[in-house]
Legacy VTK file of the C-alpha trace (Angstrom):
# vtk DataFile Version 3.0
C-alpha trace
ASCII
DATASET POLYDATA
POINTS 129 float
-12.186 85.204 105.137
-11.471 86.134 101.521
-8.236 84.137 101.720
-10.078 81.026 102.952
-12.611 81.295 100.114
-9.782 81.753 97.624
-7.888 78.723 98.931
-10.917 76.483 98.723
-12.091 77.720 95.341
-8.722 77.847 93.614
-7.773 74.445 95.003
-11.060 72.866 94.053
-11.009 74.132 90.495
-7.315 73.558 89.876
-7.755 69.790 89.925
-9.770 68.066 87.216
-13.396 67.708 88.280
-13.467 63.939 87.964
-10.335 63.550 90.056
-11.599 65.962 92.680
-14.834 64.001 92.988
-13.026 60.687 93.155
-10.353 61.649 95.692
-10.357 64.988 97.470
-6.890 64.188 98.807
-5.521 64.969 95.342
-6.240 68.662 95.929
-3.000 68.823 97.882
-1.276 68.498 94.491
-2.865 71.687 93.123
-0.450 74.649 93.043
-2.750 76.791 95.184
-2.596 74.191 97.965
1.058 75.232 98.362
0.378 78.996 98.399
1.160 81.165 101.395
-1.104 84.040 102.477
1.381 86.371 100.749
1.003 84.366 97.508
-2.790 84.740 97.692
-2.439 88.470 98.325
-0.299 88.759 95.180
-2.713 86.604 93.172
-5.665 88.810 94.213
-3.740 91.958 93.243
-3.318 90.424 89.766
-7.014 89.435 89.650
-7.974 92.994 90.608
-5.652 94.512 87.998
-7.013 92.370 85.169
-10.621 92.670 86.316
-10.529 96.479 86.326
-9.769 96.263 82.615
-12.583 95.822 80.138
-10.240 94.705 77.359
-10.343 90.961 76.742
-6.914 89.434 76.439
-5.426 91.607 79.193
-2.909 89.614 81.260
-1.419 90.269 84.682
1.433 88.158 86.019
2.468 87.704 89.605
5.492 86.017 91.177
6.680 85.631 94.732
10.469 85.355 94.732
10.395 84.222 98.366
8.230 81.140 97.762
8.934 80.451 94.092
5.187 80.566 93.368
3.413 82.660 90.770
1.041 82.759 87.873
-0.809 84.714 85.233
-4.392 85.937 85.055
-6.008 86.529 81.637
-9.301 88.340 81.020
-11.470 86.151 78.786
-14.848 87.853 78.960
-16.612 90.873 80.476
-20.323 90.659 81.252
-23.170 91.930 83.384
-24.716 89.136 85.416
-28.414 88.315 85.501
-28.610 90.199 88.822
-26.838 93.274 87.407
-23.309 92.790 88.752
-20.141 93.598 86.810
-18.437 90.237 86.170
-15.355 88.804 84.481
-14.429 85.318 83.247
-10.739 84.726 83.889
-8.180 82.106 83.002
-5.891 81.552 85.962
-2.588 79.776 85.396
-0.655 79.153 88.621
2.508 77.400 89.612
4.076 76.417 92.894
7.674 75.586 92.093
7.249 72.568 89.772
3.464 72.123 90.179
1.366 73.778 87.476
-2.362 74.247 87.150
-4.896 76.127 85.082
-8.520 76.993 85.705
-11.245 79.305 84.487
-13.073 81.317 87.112
-15.754 83.983 87.259
-15.334 86.988 89.520
-17.951 89.668 90.125
-17.626 93.027 91.817
-19.294 93.257 95.207
-20.989 96.515 96.308
-17.588 97.782 97.574
-15.921 97.112 94.222
-13.919 94.088 95.387
-13.758 91.109 93.040
-15.172 87.930 94.521
-15.328 84.424 93.083
-18.814 83.497 91.866
-19.037 80.289 89.871
-22.819 80.702 89.565
-22.828 84.116 87.856
-24.364 84.021 84.392
-24.497 86.729 81.715
-27.764 88.632 81.501
-29.676 88.023 78.262
-28.863 90.489 75.503
-31.684 92.947 74.806
-33.647 92.209 71.673
-33.278 94.836 68.965
LINES 1 130
129 0 1 2 3 4 5 6 7 8 9 10 11 12 13 14 15 16 17 18 19 20 21 22 23 24 25 26 27 28 29 30 31 32 33 34 35 36 37 38 39 40 41 42 43 44 45 46 47 48 49 50 51 52 53 54 55 56 57 58 59 60 61 62 63 64 65 66 67 68 69 70 71 72 73 74 75 76 77 78 79 80 81 82 83 84 85 86 87 88 89 90 91 92 93 94 95 96 97 98 99 100 101 102 103 104 105 106 107 108 109 110 111 112 113 114 115 116 117 118 119 120 121 122 123 124 125 126 127 128
């Protein structure tokens, strides 16, 4: 199930929003549309590695020599969501052979500590001092 969510989310956000709204067929040109289940497993390992860090700027790279696909995940921001979850804003740069794409995504830890995509997560307001 996590793989299906990842495919849909990464594919949807890898294409420019206007293009995606105009022609959903263009999503087949996003790098993630060419990923194998093994590629997604490697990508999620990189997401997990970066997300466990609290240091912005941390980068984790992944590459699948078998498929020629890979990418880099960069930690942009660490925050607690309005509902109290531990969240991260990530920049995800992927490639599938000659296709390249970049997106920014938010992941939040679920109760089991697994990072899940959550485009709706927002930082909690800072306490007034």
